[in-house]
Every structure is written in C-alpha cells, then in structure tokens.
C-alpha positions as a Python dict, from the first residue, in 0.01 Angstrom:
ca = {
    (1, 'M'): (0, 0, 0),
    (2, 'S'): (163, -345, 48),
    (3, 'D'): (-4, -636, 221),
    (4, 'H'): (251, -600, 504),
    (5, 'A'): (166, -231, 545),
    (6, 'V'): (-212, -313, 546),
    (7, 'A'): (-159, -578, 807),
    (8, 'A'): (39, -334, 1021),
    (9, 'L'): (-236, -76, 984),
    (10, 'R'): (-500, -327, 1104),
    (11, 'R'): (-286, -423, 1406),
    (12, 'S'): (-243, -52, 1500),
    (13, 'I'): (-617, 9, 1460),
    (14, 'A'): (-692, -293, 1677),
    (15, 'G'): (-469, -147, 1947),
    (16, 'L'): (-656, 183, 1938),
    (17, 'E'): (-988, -2, 1953),
    (18, 'S'): (-892, -163, 2272),
    (19, 'V'): (-878, 173, 2449),
    (20, 'S'): (-1178, 332, 2276),
    (21, 'V'): (-1451, 514, 2466),
    (22, 'S'): (-1819, 473, 2383),
    (23, 'L'): (-2016, 792, 2343),
    (24, 'G'): (-2376, 676, 2334),
    (25, 'G'): (-2447, 702, 1964),
    (26, 'E'): (-2582, 1052, 1915),
    (27, 'A'): (-2666, 1109, 1549),
    (28, 'S'): (-2566, 1479, 1533),
    (29, 'F'): (-2333, 1746, 1682),
    (30, 'S'): (-2308, 2124, 1685),
    (31, 'L'): (-2030, 2372, 1644),
    (32, 'G'): (-2100, 2586, 1948),
    (33, 'H'): (-2107, 2896, 1724),
    (34, 'A'): (-2455, 3046, 1770),
    (35, 'A'): (-2511, 3194, 1431),
    (36, 'A'): (-2373, 2899, 1236),
    (37, 'D'): (-2560, 2648, 1443),
    (38, 'A'): (-2883, 2842, 1396),
    (39, 'A'): (-2839, 2846, 1017),
    (40, 'L'): (-2699, 2490, 972),
    (41, 'G'): (-2895, 2301, 1230),
    (42, 'P'): (-2758, 1973, 1370),
    (43, 'L'): (-2455, 1843, 1186),
    (44, 'R'): (-2450, 1477, 1081),
    (45, 'R'): (-2222, 1217, 1246),
    (46, 'H'): (-2138, 903, 1059),
    (47, 'A'): (-2128, 1094, 736),
    (48, 'L'): (-1866, 1244, 500),
    (49, 'H'): (-1758, 1604, 567),
    (50, 'E'): (-1540, 1760, 291),
    (51, 'I'): (-1300, 2045, 382),
    (52, 'V'): (-1137, 2231, 100),
    (53, 'A'): (-847, 2481, 148),
    (54, 'M'): (-552, 2626, -42),
    (55, 'A'): (-223, 2450, 20),
    (56, 'H'): (-83, 2743, 223),
    (57, 'Q'): (-395, 2724, 445),
    (58, 'A'): (-310, 2369, 557),
    (59, 'P'): (-252, 2476, 925),
    (60, 'A'): (-589, 2643, 942),
    (61, 'A'): (-770, 2357, 774),
    (62, 'T'): (-600, 2100, 1008),
    (63, 'G'): (-692, 2303, 1312),
    (64, 'F'): (-1053, 2327, 1196),
    (65, 'V'): (-1077, 1954, 1143),
    (66, 'A'): (-923, 1890, 1482),
    (67, 'G'): (-1183, 2119, 1640),
    (68, 'L'): (-1464, 1939, 1461),
    (69, 'I'): (-1339, 1598, 1581),
    (70, 'A'): (-1302, 1736, 1937),
    (71, 'R'): (-1666, 1851, 1919),
    (72, 'L'): (-1807, 1516, 1808),
    (73, 'E'): (-1581, 1233, 1908),
    (74, 'R'): (-1379, 1086, 2191),
    (75, 'R'): (-1285, 757, 2024),
    (76, 'P'): (-960, 709, 1839),
    (77, 'V'): (-885, 881, 1505),
    (78, 'V'): (-701, 754, 1201),
    (79, 'W'): (-537, 1037, 997),
    (80, 'L'): (-433, 926, 644),
    (81, 'R'): (-201, 1137, 442),
    (82, 'Q'): (23, 1122, 133),
    (83, 'D'): (395, 1081, 173),
    (84, 'S'): (440, 1426, 24),
    (85, 'A'): (184, 1596, 250),
    (86, 'G'): (441, 1750, 487),
    (87, 'A'): (655, 1908, 218),
    (88, 'E'): (452, 2224, 183),
    (89, 'G'): (181, 2216, 446),
    (90, 'G'): (392, 2086, 735),
    (91, 'E'): (368, 1778, 954),
    (92, 'L'): (102, 1706, 1210),
    (93, 'Y'): (209, 1860, 1538),
    (94, 'A'): (106, 1691, 1862),
    (95, 'P'): (95, 2003, 2089),
    (96, 'G'): (-103, 2193, 1826),
    (97, 'L'): (-357, 1913, 1794),
    (98, 'A'): (-385, 1900, 2174),
    (99, 'A'): (-454, 2276, 2175),
    (100, 'F'): (-758, 2210, 1958),
    (101, 'G'): (-884, 1946, 2200),
    (102, 'L'): (-768, 1644, 2004),
    (103, 'D'): (-561, 1411, 2222),
    (104, 'P'): (-253, 1309, 2015),
    (105, 'N'): (-245, 975, 2198),
    (106, 'R'): (-561, 873, 2023),
    (107, 'V'): (-446, 979, 1670),
    (108, 'L'): (-289, 723, 1444),
    (109, 'A'): (-110, 890, 1154),
    (110, 'V'): (-80, 671, 842),
    (111, 'R'): (106, 759, 521),
    (112, 'G'): (42, 637, 169),
    (113, 'R'): (273, 673, -125),
    (114, 'D'): (1, 830, -345),
    (115, 'P'): (-371, 927, -342),
    (116, 'L'): (-482, 584, -450),
    (117, 'A'): (-288, 417, -161),
    (118, 'V'): (-446, 662, 82),
    (119, 'L'): (-796, 589, -39),
    (120, 'K'): (-733, 212, -26),
    (121, 'A'): (-598, 254, 331),
    (122, 'A'): (-925, 438, 425),
    (123, 'G'): (-1113, 124, 341),
    (124, 'D'): (-919, -61, 608),
    (125, 'A'): (-940, 223, 860),
    (126, 'F'): (-1313, 222, 921),
    (127, 'P'): (-1409, -12, 1205),
    (128, 'R'): (-1603, -336, 1138),
    (129, 'G'): (-1836, -521, 1368),
    (130, 'N'): (-2182, -516, 1507),
    (131, 'D'): (-2135, -235, 1752),
    (132, 'P'): (-2095, 98, 1570),
    (133, 'R'): (-1986, 270, 1898),
    (134, 'S'): (-1667, 61, 1925),
    (135, 'G'): (-1339, 108, 1750),
    (136, 'I'): (-1235, 409, 1539),
    (137, 'G'): (-1457, 720, 1579),
    (138, 'A'): (-1321, 934, 1285),
    (139, 'V'): (-1113, 892, 974),
    (140, 'V'): (-939, 1183, 805),
    (141, 'I'): (-842, 1134, 438),
    (142, 'E'): (-599, 1411, 341),
    (143, 'L'): (-525, 1450, -20),
    (144, 'E'): (-347, 1710, -235),
    (145, 'G'): (-481, 1859, -549),
    (146, 'A'): (-751, 1683, -755),
    (147, 'P'): (-631, 1320, -806),
    (148, 'A'): (-820, 1128, -1075),
    (149, 'C'): (-892, 847, -830),
    (150, 'L'): (-1099, 1076, -613),
    (151, 'D'): (-1412, 1072, -823),
    (152, 'L'): (-1777, 1069, -733),
    (153, 'T'): (-1767, 690, -699),
    (154, 'A'): (-1476, 703, -451),
    (155, 'S'): (-1655, 961, -234),
    (156, 'R'): (-1965, 749, -228),
    (157, 'R'): (-1768, 460, -102),
    (158, 'L'): (-1642, 683, 185),
    (159, 'V'): (-2007, 782, 258),
    (160, 'L'): (-2114, 417, 284),
    (161, 'A'): (-1810, 316, 488),
    (162, 'A'): (-1868, 591, 740),
    (163, 'R'): (-2240, 516, 770),
    (164, 'D'): (-2188, 137, 806),
    (165, 'A'): (-1901, 182, 1057),
    (166, 'G'): (-2073, 434, 1277),
    (167, 'A'): (-1774, 663, 1225),
    (168, 'T'): (-1730, 1010, 1073),
    (169, 'A'): (-1522, 1070, 759),
    (170, 'F'): (-1334, 1396, 690),
    (171, 'L'): (-1208, 1447, 336),
    (172, 'L'): (-939, 1714, 365),
    (173, 'R'): (-853, 1847, 17),
    (174, 'L'): (-563, 2090, -7),
    (175, 'G'): (-470, 2304, -299),
    (176, 'S'): (-779, 2219, -506),
    (177, 'S'): (-1097, 2387, -607),
    (178, 'P'): (-1425, 2210, -514),
    (179, 'A'): (-1519, 1914, -734),
    (180, 'P'): (-1828, 1688, -739),
    (181, 'S'): (-1850, 1460, -441),
    (182, 'A'): (-2104, 1281, -235),
    (183, 'A'): (-2017, 1467, 87),
    (184, 'T'): (-2297, 1560, 317),
    (185, 'I'): (-2144, 1900, 371),
    (186, 'R'): (-1859, 2091, 210),
    (187, 'W'): (-1654, 2344, 409),
    (188, 'S'): (-1410, 2600, 277),
    (189, 'V'): (-1160, 2708, 545),
    (190, 'S'): (-885, 2973, 574),
    (191, 'A'): (-718, 3164, 850),
    (192, 'A'): (-882, 3481, 975),
    (193, 'P'): (-736, 3764, 1185),
    (194, 'S'): (-767, 3686, 1554),
    (195, 'E'): (-982, 3968, 1704),
    (196, 'G'): (-1037, 3821, 2049),
    (197, 'R'): (-708, 3912, 2210),
    (198, 'M'): (-729, 3970, 2580),
    (199, 'R'): (-406, 4149, 2629),
    (200, 'A'): (-206, 4390, 2411),
    (201, 'H'): (37, 4226, 2169),
    (202, 'G'): (-50, 3885, 2305),
    (203, 'P'): (-178, 3577, 2121),
    (204, 'G'): (-550, 3550, 2064),
    (205, 'R'): (-776, 3256, 1994),
    (206, 'P'): (-737, 3066, 1663),
    (207, 'S'): (-973, 3220, 1413),
    (208, 'F'): (-1116, 3078, 1093),
    (209, 'A'): (-1300, 3222, 793),
    (210, 'V'): (-1544, 2943, 724),
    (211, 'T'): (-1781, 2908, 424),
    (212, 'V'): (-2032, 2620, 388),
    (213, 'L'): (-2034, 2577, 5),
    (214, 'R'): (-2277, 2286, -1),
    (215, 'N'): (-2508, 2130, 250),
    (216, 'R'): (-2739, 1840, 166),
    (217, 'H'): (-2949, 1883, 482),
    (218, 'G'): (-2964, 2254, 541),
    (219, 'A'): (-2842, 2605, 460),
    (220, 'T'): (-2513, 2745, 347),
    (221, 'G'): (-2335, 3057, 467),
    (222, 'Q'): (-2014, 3207, 584),
    (223, 'W'): (-1884, 3299, 930),
    (224, 'V'): (-1576, 3394, 1121),
    (225, 'M'): (-1520, 3149, 1399),
    (226, 'E'): (-1288, 3150, 1696),
    (227, 'W'): (-1182, 2837, 1876),
    (228, 'D'): (-1223, 2835, 2252),
    (229, 'S'): (-965, 2584, 2378),
    (230, 'H'): (-1118, 2589, 2736),
    (231, 'A'): (-1476, 2502, 2622),
    (232, 'Y'): (-1364, 2296, 2321),
    (233, 'S'): (-1607, 2497, 2111),
    (234, 'F'): (-1620, 2732, 1816),
    (235, 'R'): (-1768, 3071, 1901),
    (236, 'E'): (-1833, 3411, 1754),
    (237, 'P'): (-1538, 3657, 1793),
    (238, 'L'): (-1554, 3864, 2099),
    (239, 'P'): (-1510, 4242, 2040),
    (240, 'V'): (-1209, 4399, 2213),
    (241, 'A'): (-1214, 4762, 2311),
    (242, 'L'): (-910, 4947, 2185),
    (243, 'V'): (-771, 5237, 2386),
    (244, 'P'): (-683, 5540, 2164),
    (245, 'A'): (-315, 5621, 2169),
    (246, 'P'): (-164, 5965, 2163),
    (247, 'A'): (-117, 6099, 1815),
    (248, 'H'): (260, 6135, 1852),
    (249, 'R'): (310, 5766, 1925),
    (250, 'S'): (366, 5520, 1643),
    (251, 'D'): (178, 5198, 1596),
    (252, 'Q'): (474, 5006, 1721),
    (253, 'T'): (470, 5179, 2062),
    (254, 'Q'): (104, 5231, 2132),
    (255, 'P'): (28, 5041, 2445),
    (256, 'G'): (-342, 5023, 2391),
    (257, 'R'): (-334, 4884, 2033),
    (258, 'I'): (-378, 4517, 1966),
    (259, 'R'): (-209, 4394, 1651),
    (260, 'S'): (-409, 4185, 1410),
    (261, 'G'): (-275, 3851, 1300),
    (262, 'T'): (-367, 3509, 1176),
    (263, 'I'): (-393, 3167, 1339),
    (264, 'A'): (-45, 3076, 1213),
    (265, 'E'): (119, 3349, 1421),
    (266, 'A'): (-122, 3367, 1715),
    (267, 'W'): (-146, 3008, 1830),
    (268, 'P'): (36, 2674, 1832),
    (269, 'A'): (-62, 2544, 1491),
    (270, 'A'): (-178, 2189, 1438),
    (271, 'R'): (94, 2161, 1182),
    (272, 'R'): (454, 2274, 1170),
    (273, 'A'): (704, 2322, 896),
    (274, 'S'): (899, 2013, 802),
    (275, 'G'): (1250, 2142, 819),
}
C-alpha cells in the first residue's frame, strides 16, 4: 500500500472517529444463543476472533461476522479486503449488512493489492490514543487462502493491536483450512437450512452451522444458529409445525409444506455477486 493510500486511509478513519459512539468499555459480549452462551461463557472483546470458511461460504461467513459486530459494537468498523476478494465471494452489500444489524454508514471498506498490503493496512486501522473507547470499534481482516505472510507472528501482532486499541479484530479466512494462530477463539462457519420459516414458501431467518474449533478461555462445540434481525441476536432455531398434505399432491403444490433452503436463498446476503 502506497504512502498516499495510507494517508487516505488515516484521513477516512479520522472521519469515522469523529462520529463514534462510546459504549462504556464492557470486556465481554454474548451471542444470545442460549446453548452456545452456556457452553462458551462470555466472549472476549478487544481480542482476535478468527473465522474460517470455504470460499463458496463467503456470504454466510460475512453475515456471521456482521452479526457478531452488531452484538458487541456500535462504533465504526474498518473492513479490509484483497483486491481479488469480490471475484468469487462477491462484494460487500450494504442492504445485506444492514439486515444483520451492521449500519453500512459506519463501515469503511478498504482494499489492498495482496495479503501483505491488507495486513499492513490493519496496522493503521486500529485506533490510537489514551481513550480505548474512542475511534474504531472493530477491524475485519479478510484474506483468501493461506498466505505466507499470515504466520503466527502476524496474528500475534493483531492480538496486541486489538488489545492496546480497545478494539476487536476479526480475521476472516476464506478457502483455507485452519492454521496456527494466536486468535482467542476460532470459528468455522457455513450456511445451514433455514428451519424457522413463519409462512409457507417464504423466507426464513438466516441460519448458520457454527463450530468453535478452538477457544483459549472456554469450551468448544457446534450449534445451528439463526439470526433474529429484530432483536439483533443469534438464537436457537424455532421448530415449525408442518401440516401433512394429501398423498395425491406433489411437493410442489402442498400448501402446508415449508421448503428448506440456505441463507443465500432465504435472506438478503451480506455479499452479492460481482457481475
């Protein structure tokens, strides 16, 4: 990233800081999902959360990250991505982010030409100053694959930057298997069938298959989580009673059947195809 681009990034962050909202400095947050919260306990703010997903699960992973940020933060967010990020996974989509409770007006999307440029930009994205409640509240570092520059040392730098800045870092890794890192917690995310539909053949809540692969401060486990856009909370899927249809009717014409689907087809995604 050129000196001019770094200067522009700093000016943009300064603009976001001028409209930031202080939260009060709580050290933890919860998902809202009863079973997961009971197992995991309070989740750490001002730490590094790592989210891994296959490349074709980018919309689900992006929605999950947006939901996490909506749960913990009201200050501005810097979202760092590679130039090539939108080619397969799609571009960030403002209405989709808003559906997950993340105000697009407080999201600054920044591109880097390669993984090293993105990591360097992350160093400038974390707020500086004596008041950890001011400035940027969260930084998302989105990378593809397993770049050599993202080693254990690089992830430790992100941990220290988040802690010192009073912000939360999200390392979103697409199309790569888990690798050693200093992250406080590692999530694996994919889309799950949306079981909570409230009307036949209508869209249901976004639904995620979530596995905690590693947790430095608690348990691991796996859950299906729905996103409640009214409460801005993850929740356990609600059962839906299905009305048996007459035997002579096909699945396509049964009025009491609710078709299963995934987040990509049931809800405005936080990403959209780029072209």
